[in-house]
C-alpha positions, 0 to 999 in steps of 0.5 A: 419617686423611687420606692424603698421597702424596709422589713423591720420597724425597730430602730434600724428600720425607723432610722433608715426610713427617716433618712430615706424620707428626707432624701425624697424616697417613698418608703414602706415599712413592714413589721411582723408585730405592732411596733410597741415592744421590740428590742429598741424599747426596753434597752438601757438607752445608752449611746456608747462611743466608749464601746469600741471593743466587739463582743468577739474578744479574747477574754470573752471565751475564758470568762464565758466558760466560767459564767456557763456554770452559774445560773445567775451569771450575766452571760449564758449560751444554752448548750445545743446541737442547733446548727445555727448556734454551732456555726455561729460559735465556730465563727465567734472563736475564729474572731475572738483574737487581739487582731480582730479587736484592734482592727474593729476599734476604729470603724466602731468608734467612727460609727458610734461618733457619727451616731452620737452627732446625728442624735444631737442633730435629731434632738434639735428638731421639733417633736423630738424630745427624747431626753438626750442627756450628755453627762457620760456613763460611769463604769464602776468596778469593785476589784483591782483586776477590773480596775486595771482592765478598765484603766487600760481600755480608757487609755486605748479610748483616749488614743482613739480621741475619746474623752475617758478618765479614771476616777477615784471613789472620792471623785465618784462621790462628788458627782452624785453625793446622794448615792452610796458607793461600795466600789474601788473606783470608776471610769467616766466615759464622758464621750457617752450619752443616754436617752429615753428609748420609748420617747425616741421611738414614739417621736420617730413614728410620729414623724414618719407617719406625718411624712407619709411613710406607709407603716404596716404592722402585724405583717410578717414576710413569708416569701421574697420573689427574685429574678437573677440578681434582682429582688422583685417583690416581698409577700406577706401571706398572699399580699405582694409588696413591690419597690425599687430597693429593699432593706432587711432590718429585722433585728434578731429575725433577720436570718430567717428573712435572709434565708428567703433569698438564700443569703447568710446573715449569721446572728444569734438572738441575745436575750436581755432583761430590764425593769423600771423602778421609780426614783423620786430621790434622783440619787443617780443622774449619770448612767452606770455600768457595773464592770464585774456584774455586767449590769446597766442602770439608766435614769429615764423618765423619773425612773431607774431602768435596770438591765443586763444578761446575754442569753444566747438561745433560740428565740423564746418567750421564757423569763429566766427569773434566776438571771433577773435575780442576778441583776437585782442582787448585784446592785446593792453590792455597788450601791448600798442604798439602791435595793430594788426588789425582784420584779413580778414577771409581768413587770419584766421586759425582755428582748433579743439583741441581734448578735453577729459572730464577730461583734460587728453589725451588717451594713451594706448592699448584698453582693447577690442582689443589686437592690437589697441592703442589709442593716442588722447585727448591732448586738447590744448597741442597736439603739446607740448605732441606729441613726448612723446606720440609717444615714449610711443605708440611705447613702448606699441606696442613693449610691453616694459616698458614705459618711464613713468607710463601711467595709468592716461592716460588709454583710457579705463577709461570712 
């Protein structure tokens, strides 16, 4: 039986292990943590075919500069002479153009639709109750400018075959009568869905454990041995692990793993925050995105999860309470009867989204090593794109035709 070793136990690592196990491979997962609190757990749980515009888009540069001077803004890049940040920033500027946005729309849409379809299949399997709900997502806006931009995106989405409709305030109120609104309208991304991340990750771990996958926690990869164009083994301290194929799926830690084999995987960790509030009234049952505030709200497990911000900085454990207050203060501006309090620090979750400089993930085989595959760089859409990435990785390792064209996601493009 052919062996595969996966570095990283987040949604990419577990999804890859799921499809590889189904294909008959013997799989080992190494993770530097205990698999209880990576970025796959605290996110908004949204499955988003609607997100066909990559982070590297023309408007992000102008908007990002404005946000830089507001300590409560949803996007922040810490000024630094860090060479990784400087290099990332130069690549981002090169890609933040209309041609890149147009070229990315089709591959991102195909990847998202594949993932949504696979989630629907997964939800039918025994033991996989992760609250998959297909009632879309509402993108609310308060300004005419945001409304025009969202209507334009909805038109583009429909051309890609996505179900998206601009709604009036009255139509929005009819969908959720107990939710007070102070908005101009919304776009209903009917093509989207949501789930409960903790339940999904727990189900995947149970399944993989039952199938004999060797899940090794608290083992950080410190060295990778190679010979010519082949990876020979991976070390966690003095312990050596060997396989026929290797996968780098380490999320925001992937660049440091890639450096061990002298390959480039330009990423910056985009820190995001979230917190949960009980919602027994069930006023909101369709997830919400707040266009101007860049905040996400998702009903899950009897709660509302509030999340947002994107801080590009080195990986750190600081909690920026100003950013969290920015999330809290924005909510009643859209929903007057939703007034969460600023949570205590111990109730705030934060995680690092692995953000590539062109806003596209890395999925595919390294051109330097014939038995090394990369699966990372999904930014804010990691959970959304997990199953599709896992399936594609398994197909790459099998050498079979991939379900969709993955050229746009080549890990060798920089």
